[in-house]
C-alpha positions, 0 to 999 in steps of 0.5 A: 333458358339454357343460357340463363341456367348456364350464367346462374351455374357459373355464379354459384361455382364463383361463390364458391370459390371465393368462400374456399380461397376466404377459408384457405386464407384465414387457415394460413393466417392462423397457422402462420400466426400460431408459428410466430406466436410459439416462436415468441413464446420459445424466445421469452422462455429461452430467455427467462431460463436463468431466472426459472433456473434461479427460481427453482433453486430451494432456499437451502441450495441457495445459501449452500446449506445442507438439510442436516446442518442445525446450530446444534451440530455445525459451526457454520450456522452461527449468524445469517447475514442477508444483504439488501441490494439491487439489480444494477449493484449486483455486479458491483457492490453485491460481488465485492461483498461477496468476494471479500467478507461475504464467504468468511461469514461464520454461517451464510450470506444471501442477497436480496434483490427485486424479483427480475434480478439475476446473478448466477454466481451469487447466492441471490434471493429475487423477492417476489412483487418487490422492485428496486424503488427507494425507500425500500421498505417492502424489500426490507420487511420481506427479506426478513420474512424470507428468513423467517420462513426458511431459516428461522430454525437453522441460524442463532442470529440474523444480520440485516445489511446493505451492499455497502458495508463492510463486516469483520466476520472474525469480530462478529463471531467473537461479539455474538458468541458473547451473547445469549441468542435465546433471549430477544436481542436487537442490537445496532446504533441506536437512533431518534433521527437528526434535526431535519426529521425532528417530528417526522418519524411518529417515535414515542419518547422512549422509542428508538430504532438501529440505523440501518446503514452500519447493520441491524443484528437480531436474535433468533427469538426476536425474529420468531416474535416480529415476522408474523406480524411483517403484514401488519407492519407494511400496511401501517408505515409512518416515514419513508425510512425503512430502518425507523419503521423496523424499529417501530416493528421490533418495539411494538411485536418483540417488546424491545428497543434498538440497544442503547450503548455508547459502544455501538457508535464504534463497534458498528461504525458509521462514517458521515463522509459519505462517498469519501468515506475509507477513501484515506488512510486506513490507519485509524482507531476507527476502523481497527476497533469496528466490526462493520464499517459503513458506507462503501460506496465503491467496489474498489474501496470495499477490496482495499478494505478487505486487503488491509484487515487481511494484512491486521489479520497476519500481524495477529497471527504472527504475534500469536505464533510468537507468543506460542513460541515464548510459552513453549520455551518457558515451559521447556525450561521448567520442564527441563527439556532442552531447547533443541528442536530435535528433541521429543517431548515424549518418546515419538513426540517431537516438540517441533515436528517439521523443519525448515525444508517442510511447508509446514515449518513453524520457525526458528524456536531459537529466535522466536521463543526468546522473551522480551527483554531490554537487557538481551543485548549485553555490550563487552566494550563501549564500541558496542554500547547502543545509543538512545535517541531522544524523542520529544517535538524533534528527534535528538541523536548523539552520533546523527550528522544532524543531532536535532532533526525532524522526526520523520514521517516513517518514525512518526507512523511507526510510533502511532502504530505501537500506541495504537497497538498498546491502547487496544490491548489495554482496552480489551476488557474495558467492557467488563471492567466499566472503564476506557482509557484514551491516548491523548499525547506522547510527552517524550520518549526514547528509542533505539535499534539493534540489528539482532533483536529489534526496537526498544521503546520507552515512551511517557504517555499522557492518558485520560482515564474515564470511569463510566460504571459506578461512580463516574470519573475522568482523570488525566494519568501519566504512564511509562511503556517499556516496549520491544518490537522484536525482530524475527527470523527471516523468511523466503517465500517461493512464488510461482509464476501464476501467483506473481502479482503485477508490482512483483513481476515489475521488480522482477523485470526491473531489478531482481532478474539482473542479479546475474549481471556482475561476474565473479571477478572483481564485480566488473564483469557483465553477463556474456551470454546473452549480450546487452539484456540490461536497460541502458544507463545514461550518466547525465552530468552538468558540468562547468569547469573542473578540468582535474576533477572531470579527468578523474571522472572520465578514468572511472567512467572507462574503467568501469563502464567501457573497459568491459566492452572488449567482451560486453556490448555497452550498456551505458552512455554518457551525457554531459551538459557543458557550459562551453562560456567556462574558460577550461571548456576547450580543456574538457571538450579534449578530454571527452573527445580522447575518451570518444577516440579511444572507444569509437563503439560507445555513445558519448555525447555532450549538450552545449549550453551557456549562461550562469551554471544551473544544474537543473536547467543543464540536467533538463536541457540534456534530458530533453534531447535526442541523445536519450529515449524513453526506455533509457535509465537516467542517472543524474551524477556529479563530476566529484563522484567516483562509482564501480560496477557495484553501483550500475547493478544497483541503479538497475536493480532499483529503477522500475519503470513506472513504479520507482525512482532510486536516490542513492545515499552516497558516502561523502569523504571528509576534509583532510585533516594535514594537522593529523599524525601518522597514527590518527590518519585515516585509512586510504581513499581519495580527498581531492584530486591533488591531495589523495591519502596514497603514495604520489603518482600512483593510479587509482583502481576504481574497482576496489572497494572503497573503505567506509569508516567513521573516520573517513566519511559519512553517508549523506542522508540529506544529499537528494542529487543523485537520481536514477529515473527513467526517462518516460517517467521523468517526462510524465505530464503530471510530474513537474519535473527539474526546476530550470530557474534556480541559479548556482549550487543546490536546492533543485534537488529538493525542488525536484524531490517535492515534485515527486512527492506531490505526484505521490500525494495526488494518489489521494486524488485519485482515491477521491476520483473513484469516491466521486465515481469519476474513475472505475479501476474495475472496469474495462479500462482499469483492471481486468474481472479477473483482476478485481474478482481476487479480493486484494489491494490489487483493485487499486493497483495501475494497469500498465504493466512496468515491463523492461523493453529490449535494447539494442546491442549496437550503438544505434538508437533503441526501438520506438518508446513505449508510451509513458505510464497512466497518469494515476501511477505513483513513482515510489522514492527508494532510498538506501546507503549505497557504499560503491558511491563516493563523493570525493571531498573537494574545497567548498565555497559558498558564494554569498550572492546565493539565494537565503535557502541555498546559502544555508544549504551550502553552509551546512554541507561545508561544516558536515565535510570537516571531519568526524566528531571524534576528529574535531573534538580531538583538534579543537580540545588541544586548541587554546584560541578555540576553546577561548572563542567557545568560552566567549560564545557560552557568556555571550549567550548565557 
């Protein structure tokens, strides 16, 4: 019995233990589960802090509007712009909109996206119950409803916009202030759908809609009538196009259609090029006359477009300032007030309160206040008379070496700018007058430039007068325009270190920072305080024969580049591409080794070549040799050239790595005329090696400035053989470089220039790559976020800096070269007359075995070196055989 009770007690205790263990496990599990659940809840709350913070903002706080601001007491309550966007576009398109035109709106702007969108630094409204699915009917209607609920009494106008539209805020303000906002207005580019949508939009014969892309503008009264019926409109959708449905809703409940107005196509402009819209030139009528531009699919294009518009705004402000100065000058003349800027308009009230030392200086009134006048320049002698150039299909100039020539692209662009501005001015009030005048053709014109006053233009235009109000008519008309584009004062702007642009840094490191390279005595001394801190210049000289001329070149090189070695390390090299098959090669090598022996520290090298002479091949072989590195400036030069220390400075100033090459316009000597008398003989200057116009036996001082006169020679604008370029730029894989197949004289320089131009034209391909989404300059591989948030044209600048490299002071090879610039970088061509580079005359023999293009170029150069127009006239007019020959040619041609 006891034993049985003992077993019964043990069984009950075991059962209680199991129950207690089970209860403990359940409690432990619940506790751990509660901890995990609370941890997950805390994690979710932490993740949603930013979203909750956004949602806690009031509607006024989101757009930064004070509760007291109303249309009656604030200038920044004219218009509210609602931009439809999506979560994926917040950091791209939406940010580009906000950082360009969005902040300049004469009102407020907000971005409307799906309910889970977050962008703390943007005025974002995350619409409840809205996603980013397309088509965005619900998003569009809910955005309008949000505007009505929170802002209906705080703005006069409401704009529905996409995140790929560019708006010009100043023009939008002028446009809206000219319209009565108290009336129902529904403004946009009216449409009824394309041929593919015919019969699918359920539009009545008198119904239309405002196309959403370029933007839709509603007055406050329109939104007030439509917004209460938005739920009904959402329940009765007849198409998948949200702009069609918005238009149907406005038509039904506000009783107004979209504006039927032809002007809306240009005011609210839609470009049908798709993704590639606005990827080309922005200098066109559509861009200049529009209030909105659509579509701008890539953020980089939004920044590019905004930078261009800022440039136009700066031009407008300068023009307004110029007109104000002229008005002040006219009024001071009528009031008989002296024009000196220190005079007062009244006691204690100066006309111009700030002088040039102040940041608020308004400019030199004596220059800016002069009224335009084609007779501002009054010549006192015949030499001071300014001649006109005639513009037709070609450009005709009396004193140019090429009297009839093709109109240069810069001249064409300038004429286009002038005509476009004039036509915009003529059509400023076309809407009020009910007429439009269109430009058709420039028939002819005249132009001249006065360096003191500006450019004068006389243009004969063919226009078309279109009257669309009253009795409609279209009539062609011709009009003469008399235009003066005045030069203003020189402006110097100080740029602080933290605001220097990428291009300016390249310029400073590549050129302007080296202005101290020239010393005072004779402009030949280099900077002795820091050693060779300049980019090394390698003179690349192709050579075949010409012993005497080569001797003169070496004396020139020694005097200008090597003599300063006594107090400054060498910063120039000489690399000769020598054709050793020529009979004079031993003499040439003797001259070269003699120079090396006199200057053992200098880097003087040569590359032996064989075969027929080819300048392009010689330059190509020399530049690919080990005697120059990517960090060197290569300067292609000819043996007939004379240069000075000023030439070295200009080369360093004007060659910018990864940015710019230098093609100087050299001064070319005329042929010596032995038949001239002493009175008509030109000033001293070299002609040929054996016939210099100076006493025999004298040694030329190459540091002395050469006399630049019309009788001595001319600037050879059509010669491109002398080139300054970094080797790193020359070796770029996207630059075809030098032609090695051209034999004999000329044409290789033209081919090289065409290759550079072709490279620059590939910049259009870069824009296309951006448009097609194949390259994003605002990504981490392009510009940094800090750069692309500045909202300027730097968004399209390349990101590899063109920093100047440090160079050794001894004739040892420089440090390893840095990588070449990215293929997207363009090489601008800088050309300017350089009086320190003189091409010494030598007789030209044009081989008839040359290619036709080369032979014609050779004959043209030979003809240009015969002499000035005055010299040729003086010689030919007194030569009876020549006059008879000329008359016979006229009779034969007549």
